[in-house]
N, C-alpha and C positions, 0 to 999 in steps of 0.2 A: 504494500500500500504506500503510495507516494502522495500524501496529502500536502496541498499547498497552504502556506500560512496566510491567513487573511488579516490585513492591516488596514485601518482607516487612514487615509492620507492626512498627515499632520497639517494643522492650520498655520503653524509658525515654523521658522527655520530651526534646524537641529540645535543651534547654540542656545535656543530659548528653553530647551528641555533639560531635564536631569533623569538619569536612570537609577532607580533604587533596587538593590538586590541583597538577598541573604545568600551568602556563599559558604559552602563547606567543601573545600578542595579535598580530593581523595588523599593527597600526599600528607596533609596535616590533620585531617579530621577522621581518618579511618586507619585501620591496621589490617594486615593479612589475617584471614580467618579460615577456619576449617569448614568442610562441607556440613558437618553437624551443627556448627554455630549459626550458619546462615540458612539452615533448613533446605539445603540443596535437594531438589527433586530426585536427581540421579542417586544421591547418597541414600535417600529415604526409600526409594522404590526400585533401585537398580535401573539399568539402561541397556540398550542394545545398539549395535552399529552394523550396518550392512557392509559386508566385506567388499562387494563389487563397487561400492561408492568411494572406496579409499584407494590411494596409490599403494603400490607394493610395500614401500617403506613404512607407511602408516599402519598397514595391516600387521607388519612385523613388529612395529612398536607396540601396538595394542595387544598382540599375542604375548609379548615378552615383558609387559608392563608390571608384572607381579600381581595384578588384580585377578581375583577369582572370576572365571568365566567358563561358559560352555559354548561350543560351536554348534549351531543348528543349521543343518542343510534343509531348506524348505523345498527347493526344486532345483533343477539344473539352472545355474546362473543366479541363484538366490541363496546366499549363505549369510547368517547373522552371528556375530559374537554377542552373547548375552551375559552381561555382568551382574553379579549379585549386589543386592542392597547392602549398605553398611560399610562401604569402602569409598575412598576418595575418588571423585570423578576425574576426568581428564582436564577439567578446567579449574581444579582445586586451587592452583596457584593464583588465580584471578579473583577468588572470593575475598570480599572486604567486609569489615564490620565497623560501625561507628565507635569512636572512643569516648564519646560524651562531651566533647569540646563544643562550646556554643558556636553558632555560625558567625561569620564575619559580616559586619553591617557596612555595606559599601554604597557609596554615592559617586556616580560618574556623570560628568557633563555630557550632554548630547542624548541621542536616542538611538534607535536601530539604524539610523543613517550614518552614525559615527559621532565623533567628538571633534568638531571642526577647529576648535581652539587648541586641541592637543593637551588639555590640562590633565594633571595627575588625579587619579581617583582618590576620594577621601574615605578613610576608614574610621568609622565611629567605634568607640570603645564600649559604649553601652546602647542597648536597644532603645532606651528612652530618648537619647540624643538623635538617633537615626529617625525615629518617629517624629520628633519635633522638627527636624530638618525637612522631612517630607511634608508635614502640615504647613510649614512656612512657605515652602515652594509652591504648594497647591494654592495657597492664599494669594501669592504674587501672581500666579497665572490667572486666577479668577479676577483679581484687580485689573490686570492688563486687558482682559476680555471685556470688562465693563467699560473701560476707556474707549474701546473700539479699535 
């Protein structure tokens, strides 16, 4: 599915806007996690891989991965490697879990069109300050709109 993003055309130039975001970068707000910790479906239920859809080196890697599996031949040209539940999946190294760090409260000049002035993003230390900044900016926009 390739859905297009719908945006309303802005009424003002990009420099008149600010973008407010709560950001939790993976590198600073998560840690590597096990399949069990993230509720990995493959870990919980097991999984299967069709041999014919893999390159020979991936078939060899799957067969020699040390994970418990059985090979099921369904028909000529259709063979599956069926892996038991309760063991690390092949994507285990990519599983991440949050570490409980609060998000970063970021304000950037500009909007989806960019930051024409090239100003540096502002990082608020507290959520209250970020909310106050947002409210003040919204009020400035409303005041400008009233002026015409």
